[in-house]
KEDO-239569 format. One record per residue (C-alpha): residue number from 1; chain; x, y, z. Coordinates in Angstrom, 3 decimals, decimal comma, always signed. Layout:
! KEDO-239569
{i=NUM	ch=A	X=X	Y=Y	Z=Z}
...
//
This chain:
! KEDO-239569
{i=1	ch=A	X=+3,602	Y=-2,840	Z=+9,094}
{i=2	ch=A	X=+3,781	Y=-1,589	Z=+5,198}
{i=3	ch=A	X=+6,829	Y=-2,332	Z=+3,063}
{i=4	ch=A	X=+7,246	Y=-0,866	Z=-0,193}
{i=5	ch=A	X=+9,876	Y=-1,973	Z=-2,409}
{i=6	ch=A	X=+11,662	Y=-3,843	Z=+0,572}
{i=7	ch=A	X=+11,434	Y=-1,045	Z=+3,248}
{i=8	ch=A	X=+9,456	Y=-0,660	Z=+6,263}
{i=9	ch=A	X=+7,200	Y=+2,147	Z=+6,765}
{i=10	ch=A	X=+3,985	Y=+3,220	Z=+9,522}
{i=11	ch=A	X=+1,624	Y=+4,276	Z=+8,089}
{i=12	ch=A	X=+2,323	Y=+7,611	Z=+8,094}
{i=13	ch=A	X=+5,947	Y=+6,963	Z=+6,578}
{i=14	ch=A	X=+3,768	Y=+4,799	Z=+3,793}
{i=15	ch=A	X=+1,726	Y=+8,140	Z=+3,264}
{i=16	ch=A	X=+4,496	Y=+10,488	Z=+2,980}
{i=17	ch=A	X=+6,191	Y=+7,901	Z=+0,466}
{i=18	ch=A	X=+3,173	Y=+7,630	Z=-1,534}
{i=19	ch=A	X=+2,765	Y=+11,386	Z=-2,237}
{i=20	ch=A	X=+6,481	Y=+11,513	Z=-3,293}
{i=21	ch=A	X=+5,976	Y=+8,673	Z=-5,755}
{i=22	ch=A	X=+2,288	Y=+10,964	Z=-6,982}
{i=23	ch=A	X=+4,311	Y=+13,908	Z=-7,610}
{i=24	ch=A	X=+6,905	Y=+12,051	Z=-9,627}
{i=25	ch=A	X=+4,447	Y=+9,620	Z=-11,210}
{i=26	ch=A	X=+0,983	Y=+10,495	Z=-11,207}
{i=27	ch=A	X=-0,178	Y=+7,603	Z=-12,308}
{i=28	ch=A	X=+1,421	Y=+5,101	Z=-10,878}
{i=29	ch=A	X=-0,454	Y=+2,142	Z=-10,633}
{i=30	ch=A	X=-0,184	Y=+0,522	Z=-6,822}
{i=31	ch=A	X=-0,977	Y=-3,016	Z=-5,413}
{i=32	ch=A	X=-1,718	Y=-3,650	Z=-2,051}
{i=33	ch=A	X=-1,133	Y=-7,015	Z=-1,292}
{i=34	ch=A	X=-2,400	Y=-8,740	Z=+2,438}
{i=35	ch=A	X=-2,362	Y=-12,394	Z=+3,464}
{i=36	ch=A	X=-5,394	Y=-13,705	Z=+5,263}
{i=37	ch=A	X=-4,239	Y=-12,971	Z=+8,449}
{i=38	ch=A	X=-4,397	Y=-9,164	Z=+8,104}
{i=39	ch=A	X=-6,670	Y=-6,777	Z=+9,459}
{i=40	ch=A	X=-8,974	Y=-4,956	Z=+7,550}
{i=41	ch=A	X=-7,928	Y=-1,727	Z=+9,093}
{i=42	ch=A	X=-4,549	Y=-2,056	Z=+7,623}
{i=43	ch=A	X=-5,492	Y=-2,778	Z=+3,840}
{i=44	ch=A	X=-7,648	Y=+0,704	Z=+4,619}
{i=45	ch=A	X=-5,037	Y=+2,695	Z=+5,803}
{i=46	ch=A	X=-3,218	Y=+1,611	Z=+2,672}
{i=47	ch=A	X=-5,907	Y=+2,479	Z=+0,799}
{i=48	ch=A	X=-6,289	Y=+5,801	Z=+2,694}
{i=49	ch=A	X=-2,753	Y=+7,064	Z=+1,980}
{i=50	ch=A	X=-3,214	Y=+5,844	Z=-1,903}
{i=51	ch=A	X=-6,340	Y=+8,420	Z=-1,717}
{i=52	ch=A	X=-4,539	Y=+11,485	Z=+0,193}
{i=53	ch=A	X=-1,850	Y=+10,772	Z=-2,545}
{i=54	ch=A	X=-4,226	Y=+11,375	Z=-5,555}
{i=55	ch=A	X=-3,101	Y=+7,805	Z=-6,309}
{i=56	ch=A	X=-6,188	Y=+6,078	Z=-7,708}
{i=57	ch=A	X=-5,505	Y=+2,831	Z=-9,983}
{i=58	ch=A	X=-5,291	Y=+0,922	Z=-6,811}
{i=59	ch=A	X=-5,574	Y=-3,305	Z=-7,230}
{i=60	ch=A	X=-5,676	Y=-5,719	Z=-4,595}
{i=61	ch=A	X=-4,061	Y=-9,111	Z=-4,258}
{i=62	ch=A	X=-3,101	Y=-11,681	Z=-1,689}
{i=63	ch=A	X=-0,382	Y=-13,412	Z=-0,988}
{i=64	ch=A	X=-0,373	Y=-17,033	Z=-0,803}
{i=65	ch=A	X=+0,376	Y=-19,331	Z=+2,315}
{i=66	ch=A	X=+3,431	Y=-21,286	Z=+1,462}
{i=67	ch=A	X=+3,358	Y=-23,449	Z=+4,674}
{i=68	ch=A	X=+0,263	Y=-24,614	Z=+4,066}
//
């Protein structure tokens, strides 16, 4: 699942929203955040969606596991 401003999206839904964002805000920064259990393929799907949407200002962050 992909969450963007607290709505949940599929991979295809995320790509659609990012294209809309890109058309409105071409220089929009994107931060991809994931926890340590996230499969790498999902981070790549989010990164690919950014690339297809011409959003190139992409940063990565991790989410701290508060239960530890």
